[in-house]
C-alpha positions as a printed NumPy array, in Angstrom:
array([[-100.875,  388.997,   95.503],
       [-100.124,  388.73 ,   99.166],
       [-103.101,  386.414,   99.641],
       [-101.906,  384.183,   96.816],
       [ -98.383,  384.043,   98.275],
       [ -99.748,  383.22 ,  101.719],
       [-101.9  ,  380.432,  100.303],
       [ -98.902,  379.068,   98.359],
       [ -96.728,  379.06 ,  101.474],
       [ -99.502,  377.334,  103.377],
       [ -99.732,  374.649,  100.674],
       [ -95.954,  374.082,  100.839],
       [ -96.076,  373.746,  104.623],
       [ -98.941,  371.271,  104.397],
       [ -97.073,  369.353,  101.71 ],
       [ -93.952,  369.111,  103.883],
       [ -96.012,  367.829,  106.838],
       [ -98.351,  365.32 ,  105.199],
       [ -97.32 ,  364.958,  101.546],
       [-100.923,  365.462,  100.439],
       [-101.157,  366.932,   96.93 ],
       [-104.83 ,  366.254,   96.242],
       [-105.692,  369.949,   96.518],
       [-103.55 ,  370.8  ,   93.447],
       [-105.635,  370.782,   90.298],
       [-102.895,  370.425,   87.69 ],
       [-101.796,  366.791,   87.227],
       [ -98.204,  367.592,   86.232],
       [ -97.895,  370.051,   89.074],
       [ -99.092,  367.366,   91.525],
       [ -96.48 ,  364.91 ,   90.253],
       [ -93.718,  367.508,   90.454],
       [ -94.668,  368.559,   93.984],
       [ -94.93 ,  364.967,   95.204],
       [ -91.476,  364.094,   93.823],
       [ -90.044,  367.14 ,   95.601],
       [ -91.718,  365.981,   98.813],
       [ -90.179,  362.498,   98.539],
       [ -86.696,  363.866,   97.882],
       [ -86.943,  366.269,  100.813],
       [ -88.208,  363.475,  103.098],
       [ -85.317,  361.184,  102.092],
       [ -82.807,  364.013,  102.638],
       [ -84.104,  364.739,  106.143],
       [ -84.12 ,  361.049,  107.013],
       [ -80.517,  360.687,  105.892],
       [ -79.489,  363.689,  107.974],
       [ -81.158,  362.216,  111.062],
       [ -79.456,  358.859,  110.55 ],
       [ -76.028,  360.42 ,  110.083],
       [ -76.488,  362.598,  113.139],
       [ -77.643,  359.653,  115.262],
       [ -74.77 ,  357.471,  114.021],
       [ -72.235,  360.172,  114.871],
       [ -73.631,  360.612,  118.38 ],
       [ -73.688,  356.848,  119.007],
       [ -70.131,  356.473,  117.727],
       [ -68.468,  359.326,  119.611],
       [ -70.079,  359.579,  123.064],
       [ -70.507,  356.999,  125.794],
       [ -74.152,  357.898,  126.261],
       [ -74.681,  357.441,  122.532],
       [ -73.285,  353.902,  122.703],
       [ -75.704,  353.064,  125.506],
       [ -78.585,  354.526,  123.511],
       [ -77.517,  352.409,  120.537],
       [ -77.695,  349.229,  122.621],
       [ -81.156,  350.173,  123.86 ],
       [ -82.285,  351.   ,  120.339],
       [ -81.079,  347.695,  118.915],
       [ -82.661,  345.757,  121.794],
       [ -86.001,  347.504,  121.215],
       [ -86.078,  347.588,  117.406],
       [ -86.306,  343.892,  116.566],
       [ -87.381,  343.36 ,  112.96 ],
       [ -90.188,  340.949,  112.208],
       [ -88.713,  338.229,  110.014],
       [ -90.117,  335.015,  108.597],
       [ -88.016,  332.974,  111.029],
       [ -89.1  ,  334.689,  114.257],
       [ -92.757,  334.658,  113.127],
       [ -92.769,  330.958,  112.316],
       [ -96.09 ,  329.112,  112.496],
       [ -96.596,  326.848,  115.529],
       [ -95.296,  323.321,  114.939],
       [ -95.875,  320.715,  117.681],
       [ -93.041,  318.462,  116.422],
       [ -90.25 ,  320.942,  117.236],
       [ -87.575,  319.213,  119.333],
       [ -85.058,  322.027,  119.77 ],
       [ -84.705,  325.691,  118.925],
       [ -82.751,  326.873,  115.869],
       [ -79.202,  328.017,  116.457],
       [ -78.645,  330.677,  113.779],
       [ -81.547,  333.114,  114.114],
       [ -84.022,  334.413,  116.648],
       [ -86.72 ,  331.962,  117.688],
       [ -90.437,  332.872,  117.541],
       [ -92.325,  333.832,  120.677],
       [ -94.241,  330.558,  121.007],
       [ -90.962,  328.573,  120.862],
       [ -89.424,  330.747,  123.581],
       [ -92.48 ,  330.167,  125.794],
       [ -92.15 ,  326.398,  125.362],
       [ -88.504,  326.59 ,  126.417],
       [ -89.408,  328.538,  129.57 ],
       [ -92.261,  326.252,  130.688],
       [ -90.185,  323.163,  131.66 ],
       [ -87.826,  325.292,  133.744],
       [ -90.71 ,  326.946,  135.593],
       [ -92.568,  323.676,  136.219],
       [ -89.529,  321.694,  137.403],
       [ -90.003,  320.591,  141.049],
       [ -87.426,  321.709,  143.544],
       [ -85.642,  318.867,  145.275],
       [ -85.102,  318.937,  149.03 ],
       [ -81.406,  319.253,  149.844],
       [ -79.81 ,  316.468,  151.821],
       [ -78.714,  318.952,  154.484],
       [ -82.341,  319.728,  155.313],
       [ -83.131,  316.048,  155.636],
       [ -80.152,  315.496,  157.937],
       [ -81.247,  318.443,  160.085],
       [ -84.512,  316.781,  161.174],
       [ -85.239,  315.751,  164.787],
       [ -83.301,  312.826,  166.162],
       [ -86.53 ,  311.416,  167.594],
       [ -87.874,  310.712,  164.143],
       [ -84.73 ,  308.714,  163.353],
       [ -85.217,  306.617,  166.468],
       [ -88.856,  306.   ,  165.618],
       [ -87.946,  304.908,  162.133],
       [ -85.311,  302.515,  163.515],
       [ -87.838,  300.996,  165.92 ],
       [ -90.391,  300.617,  163.144],
       [ -87.868,  298.863,  160.942],
       [ -86.955,  296.474,  163.793],
       [ -90.613,  295.625,  164.296],
       [ -91.062,  294.95 ,  160.591],
       [ -88.071,  292.581,  160.639],
       [ -89.517,  290.621,  163.552],
       [ -92.898,  290.311,  161.831],
       [ -91.228,  289.074,  158.669],
       [ -89.403,  286.367,  160.631],
       [ -92.643,  285.16 ,  162.245],
       [ -94.517,  285.234,  158.927],
       [ -97.253,  287.488,  160.351],
       [ -96.22 ,  290.784,  158.795],
       [ -97.411,  292.417,  155.663],
       [ -97.577,  290.471,  152.425],
       [ -94.201,  290.147,  150.757],
       [ -93.691,  292.105,  147.545],
       [ -93.716,  290.165,  144.304],
       [ -90.599,  291.846,  142.88 ],
       [ -87.266,  290.406,  144.108],
       [ -84.768,  292.746,  145.742],
       [ -82.613,  294.716,  143.32 ],
       [ -79.039,  293.579,  142.983],
       [ -76.875,  296.699,  142.839],
       [ -73.87 ,  294.704,  141.626],
       [ -75.732,  293.284,  138.642],
       [ -74.937,  294.641,  135.194],
       [ -77.472,  297.109,  133.762],
       [ -79.885,  295.924,  131.131],
       [ -78.588,  296.656,  127.635],
       [ -80.535,  298.909,  125.314],
       [ -82.732,  297.156,  122.801],
       [ -81.037,  297.199,  119.409],
       [ -82.445,  295.988,  116.136],
       [ -80.582,  292.752,  115.258],
       [ -80.421,  293.758,  111.61 ],
       [ -78.835,  297.094,  112.443],
       [ -76.535,  295.407,  114.99 ],
       [ -74.96 ,  293.395,  112.183],
       [ -73.775,  296.632,  110.624],
       [ -72.285,  297.82 ,  113.931],
       [ -70.167,  294.745,  114.664],
       [ -66.459,  295.599,  114.589],
       [ -67.276,  299.025,  113.173],
       [ -64.322,  301.372,  112.815],
       [ -65.418,  304.929,  113.731],
       [ -62.831,  306.407,  111.361],
       [ -63.836,  304.229,  108.386],
       [ -66.069,  306.04 ,  105.876],
       [ -69.47 ,  304.447,  105.205],
       [ -69.821,  302.397,  102.033],
       [ -72.085,  304.314,   99.644],
       [ -73.331,  303.171,   96.261],
       [ -73.895,  306.002,   93.762],
       [ -75.815,  305.42 ,   90.565],
       [ -78.119,  307.291,   88.212],
       [ -81.784,  307.045,   87.354],
       [ -83.156,  305.172,   84.368],
       [ -84.416,  307.688,   81.788],
       [ -87.777,  307.155,   80.155],
       [ -88.506,  306.643,   76.472],
       [ -89.651,  310.256,   76.201],
       [ -86.099,  311.544,   76.706],
       [ -84.503,  309.086,   74.256],
       [ -87.289,  307.789,   71.964],
       [ -84.837,  306.568,   69.344],
       [ -83.363,  304.018,   71.807],
       [ -85.526,  300.987,   72.401],
       [ -83.242,  299.223,   74.886],
       [ -83.325,  300.244,   78.549],
       [ -79.579,  299.638,   78.832],
       [ -78.886,  301.971,   75.919],
       [ -81.003,  304.656,   77.538],
       [ -79.3  ,  304.307,   80.951],
       [ -76.171,  306.263,   80.052],
       [ -76.276,  309.581,   81.973],
       [ -75.567,  313.002,   80.507],
       [ -72.248,  314.782,   80.885],
       [ -73.56 ,  317.157,   83.57 ],
       [ -74.777,  314.205,   85.615],
       [ -71.425,  312.44 ,   85.31 ],
       [ -69.621,  315.58 ,   86.471],
       [ -71.877,  315.807,   89.512],
       [ -71.202,  312.155,   90.334],
       [ -67.454,  312.894,   90.247],
       [ -67.985,  315.74 ,   92.715],
       [ -69.923,  313.443,   95.058],
       [ -67.165,  310.83 ,   94.892],
       [ -64.728,  313.456,   96.158],
       [ -67.074,  314.441,   99.011],
       [ -67.868,  310.906,  100.215],
       [ -64.563,  309.084,  100.538],
       [ -66.242,  305.687,  100.892],
       [ -68.499,  306.078,   97.844],
       [ -68.438,  303.926,   94.726],
       [ -70.085,  304.648,   91.385],
       [ -71.723,  301.929,   89.334],
       [ -73.384,  302.759,   86.009],
       [ -77.082,  302.059,   85.811],
       [ -76.527,  299.992,   82.677],
       [ -74.944,  297.268,   84.816],
       [ -78.281,  296.782,   86.585],
       [ -79.736,  295.496,   83.27 ],
       [ -83.039,  297.286,   83.704],
       [ -83.558,  296.353,   87.378],
       [ -85.622,  298.709,   89.527],
       [ -84.398,  300.736,   92.465],
       [ -85.754,  298.203,   94.963],
       [ -83.691,  295.386,   93.448],
       [ -80.598,  297.601,   93.441],
       [ -81.073,  298.422,   97.139],
       [ -81.54 ,  294.726,   97.936],
       [ -78.319,  293.912,   96.072],
       [ -76.427,  296.685,   97.907],
       [ -77.852,  295.665,  101.285],
       [ -76.583,  292.107,  100.871],
       [ -73.1  ,  293.483,  100.142],
       [ -72.844,  295.629,  103.276],
       [ -73.433,  299.033,  101.693],
       [ -74.636,  301.673,  104.128],
       [ -76.533,  303.908,  101.706],
       [ -77.584,  304.264,   98.087],
       [ -77.629,  307.619,   96.269],
       [ -79.495,  307.886,   92.957],
       [ -79.047,  310.995,   90.796],
       [ -82.042,  311.736,   88.592],
       [ -81.715,  313.911,   85.515],
       [ -84.037,  315.982,   83.358],
       [ -83.115,  317.84 ,   80.181],
       [ -79.602,  316.344,   80.482],
       [ -79.041,  317.962,   83.884],
       [ -79.245,  316.492,   87.42 ],
       [ -82.554,  317.468,   89.023],
       [ -83.268,  315.009,   91.868],
       [ -81.326,  313.121,   94.513],
       [ -82.742,  309.97 ,   96.105],
       [ -81.113,  308.866,   99.355],
       [ -81.782,  305.35 ,  100.663],
       [ -80.41 ,  304.409,  104.068],
       [ -79.549,  300.728,  104.414],
       [ -80.462,  298.2  ,  105.613],
       [ -83.878,  299.302,  106.931],
       [ -84.527,  302.699,  105.342],
       [ -85.913,  305.322,  105.208],
       [ -85.99 ,  306.545,  101.612],
       [ -85.909,  310.297,  100.93 ],
       [ -86.401,  312.099,   97.629],
       [ -84.892,  315.594,   97.288],
       [ -85.206,  318.168,   94.547],
       [ -81.738,  319.309,   93.435],
       [ -81.234,  322.954,   92.431],
       [ -78.572,  325.69 ,   92.311],
       [ -75.765,  323.284,   91.456],
       [ -72.249,  324.698,   91.103],
       [ -69.168,  322.576,   90.604],
       [ -65.865,  323.194,   92.314],
       [ -64.154,  324.475,   89.162],
       [ -66.891,  327.1  ,   88.743],
       [ -66.288,  328.64 ,   92.19 ],
       [ -63.88 ,  331.567,   92.172],
       [ -60.789,  330.912,   94.288],
       [ -61.775,  327.334,   95.009],
       [ -59.537,  324.893,   96.84 ],
       [ -58.56 ,  321.416,   95.773],
       [ -60.177,  318.456,   97.449],
       [ -58.191,  315.723,   99.171],
       [ -59.07 ,  312.206,  100.228],
       [ -59.589,  313.096,  103.902],
       [ -62.912,  312.489,  105.629],
       [ -64.502,  315.881,  106.381],
       [ -66.209,  317.146,  109.492],
       [ -69.985,  317.62 ,  109.377],
       [ -72.035,  320.578,  110.638],
       [ -75.837,  320.349,  110.752],
       [ -77.718,  323.617,  111.288],
       [ -81.364,  324.353,  112.095],
       [ -82.85 ,  320.864,  111.851],
       [ -85.409,  321.512,  114.584],
       [ -88.452,  319.264,  114.04 ],
       [ -88.777,  315.49 ,  114.26 ],
       [ -88.725,  315.262,  110.46 ],
       [ -85.7  ,  317.553,  110.381],
       [ -83.853,  315.318,  112.851],
       [ -84.662,  312.332,  110.642],
       [ -83.196,  314.081,  107.602],
       [ -80.178,  315.17 ,  109.652],
       [ -79.512,  311.594,  110.781],
       [ -79.628,  310.408,  107.176],
       [ -77.021,  312.987,  106.213],
       [ -74.971,  312.13 ,  109.307],
       [ -74.775,  308.455,  108.317],
       [ -73.052,  309.414,  105.062],
       [ -69.901,  310.48 ,  106.922],
       [ -67.65 ,  308.62 ,  109.385],
       [ -68.14 ,  309.16 ,  113.102],
       [ -64.555,  310.393,  113.579],
       [ -63.278,  312.749,  110.831],
       [ -59.701,  313.19 ,  109.721],
       [ -58.827,  316.556,  111.203],
       [ -55.527,  316.85 ,  109.369],
       [ -57.492,  317.373,  106.141],
       [ -59.13 ,  320.536,  107.605],
       [ -62.261,  319.929,  105.537],
       [ -65.751,  320.697,  106.795],
       [ -69.121,  319.972,  105.178],
       [ -72.084,  322.135,  106.177],
       [ -75.754,  321.219,  105.709],
       [ -77.671,  324.365,  106.64 ],
       [ -81.47 ,  324.245,  106.762],
       [ -83.144,  327.576,  106.043],
       [ -86.905,  327.644,  105.407],
       [ -86.912,  323.916,  104.492],
       [ -84.095,  324.341,  101.954],
       [ -80.908,  322.422,  102.802],
       [ -77.83 ,  324.3  ,  101.56 ],
       [ -74.823,  322.035,  101.042],
       [ -71.335,  323.584,  101.229],
       [ -67.789,  322.218,  101.622],
       [ -64.844,  324.318,  102.805],
       [ -61.264,  324.004,  103.96 ],
       [ -60.241,  326.12 ,  106.926],
       [ -56.812,  327.409,  107.816],
       [ -55.517,  329.01 ,  110.995],
       [ -53.791,  332.255,  110.06 ],
       [ -53.103,  333.243,  113.674],
       [ -54.013,  332.213,  117.195],
       [ -57.362,  334.031,  117.008],
       [ -58.203,  334.136,  113.283],
       [ -59.227,  331.489,  110.775],
       [ -60.135,  331.629,  107.09 ],
       [ -62.381,  329.473,  104.893],
       [ -61.771,  328.469,  101.297],
       [ -64.62 ,  326.774,   99.482],
       [ -63.899,  323.478,   97.759],
       [ -67.256,  322.665,   96.215],
       [ -69.644,  321.461,   95.065],
       [ -72.467,  323.655,   96.253],
       [ -76.119,  322.769,   95.774],
       [ -79.526,  323.074,   97.411],
       [ -81.855,  320.241,   98.431],
       [ -85.607,  320.458,   98.946],
       [ -87.313,  317.476,  100.587],
       [ -90.09 ,  316.151,   98.334],
       [ -91.026,  312.906,  100.069],
       [ -89.93 ,  310.633,  102.911],
       [ -90.975,  306.982,  103.093],
       [ -90.31 ,  304.295,  105.683],
       [ -88.378,  301.263,  104.581],
       [ -86.775,  300.613,  101.209],
       [ -88.229,  301.2  ,   97.745],
       [ -90.772,  298.779,   96.363],
       [ -89.234,  295.53 ,   95.211],
       [ -86.47 ,  295.292,   97.832],
       [ -88.339,  292.753,   99.945],
       [ -87.6  ,  291.811,  103.536],
       [ -84.089,  291.054,  104.701],
       [ -83.154,  287.847,  106.505],
       [ -80.098,  289.472,  108.132],
       [ -77.541,  287.613,  106.03 ],
       [ -74.837,  288.938,  103.724],
       [ -73.275,  287.541,  100.59 ],
       [ -69.965,  286.75 ,  102.295],
       [ -71.87 ,  284.923,  105.063],
       [ -73.738,  282.853,  102.513],
       [ -70.508,  281.888,  100.779],
       [ -68.983,  280.495,  103.98 ],
       [ -72.228,  278.968,  105.258],
       [ -73.169,  275.508,  104.009],
       [ -76.854,  276.04 ,  104.776],
       [ -78.841,  276.864,  101.637],
       [ -80.324,  280.309,  101.434],
       [ -84.08 ,  280.418,  101.743],
       [ -85.791,  281.937,   98.71 ],
       [ -87.557,  285.198,   99.356],
       [ -91.14 ,  285.621,   98.312],
       [ -92.128,  289.221,   97.717],
       [ -95.706,  288.512,   98.666],
       [ -94.883,  286.945,  102.032],
       [ -91.742,  288.915,  102.875],
       [ -92.847,  292.377,  101.879],
       [ -91.288,  295.369,  103.557],
       [ -92.746,  295.858,  107.01 ],
       [ -92.852,  299.667,  106.857],
       [ -93.192,  301.25 ,  103.443],
       [ -95.642,  303.992,  104.345],
       [ -95.14 ,  307.606,  103.366],
       [ -94.047,  309.79 ,  106.293],
       [ -93.912,  313.087,  104.403],
       [ -94.936,  314.254,  100.948],
       [ -94.666,  317.839,   99.825],
       [ -97.71 ,  319.347,   98.125],
       [ -98.092,  322.766,   96.5  ],
       [-100.665,  323.861,   99.063],
       [ -98.006,  323.56 ,  101.785],
       [ -96.294,  326.675,  100.412],
       [ -99.426,  328.811,  100.763],
       [ -98.046,  330.146,  104.068],
       [ -94.43 ,  331.273,  103.899],
       [ -94.095,  330.894,  107.685],
       [ -94.9  ,  327.189,  107.831],
       [ -91.72 ,  325.075,  108.017],
       [ -91.452,  321.299,  108.301],
       [ -87.716,  320.744,  108.915]])
């Protein structure tokens, strides 16, 4: 009996140390013993955590140990283990950067050459200054006699001359003439043209162009976000393609075109076309919630909101961020206290709109207005959609006042100069969860 008790105590001690129950022959006994081991392990772990938390909270040494522990125990997340991307322009601003990105940030600072202070140059021997003066006098004499060194081809620089202006595209410059920084950009919002498969009983394209109720509600939300937006039903286009619509909007000084695509009577895609030169971006639209569906939502006003762009780190991300930036005025109306946030997290752009209020000198609160939705970049193409043609830099109002006849555009000769695909998402790109493109 004593031997059996000793062996049982030895098995319990081994179980508490390692959790190994393979030596127990009975299946149900093994399961029962292993469950007891897991409960005892969780209980001991909880006791250790509570004891450590109490020590770190009460004593000064415990607070120092807590700082050391947090500095040492850095979890390995998807963000800080991001795959190397050579197109990264800046580090993200909301989470820890990976090691290879931190090394890139340290290299330019270490390789920067140190400039010689002017005090060291002024502290040189006076003899060298005299020699340099004599050499310059000799060079002047040789130049007067025509026997010196060959004159340089470049003329002397005129310090009083005005600096050379930056090269600006003349087509884009027409949009910037007399631009008011507080004026909201002119945006044309329309819907996609459904196919016959969604409405087979309607033979006319105009009859099929009426959007669903969910799509119309989303368009109303966008009209409240973009104060300079205007909605035109797709039926008014009379079956014209997206390229023709963009050409029509470009000639009427619109800054962007937004097309809402629907599937199963719900909005599913968002196409953003930046005018007058592009690019064209197609986003997948998910997780849509309207303002009335958000608990404790605020009411929207007609003020232009502020814009916050987060974590657009690569060259493609900067391109997407600039497209979103051009949808809002350069100078917001601060009295409206509205702020729009486009937060990029793992190539998903989360769109939120809030109103903030100052409750005290050091505290502020946010109240969401809506809508909220998520965008996933599907494709990015240079230029405008097919069928827009090249632009001659003239607007409709210019043509009305100008007596010169407008030259007809030939799509074959005046095709878009840059209509190549810059980015196209493919399913194989999601094989690695640590590979981000924005």
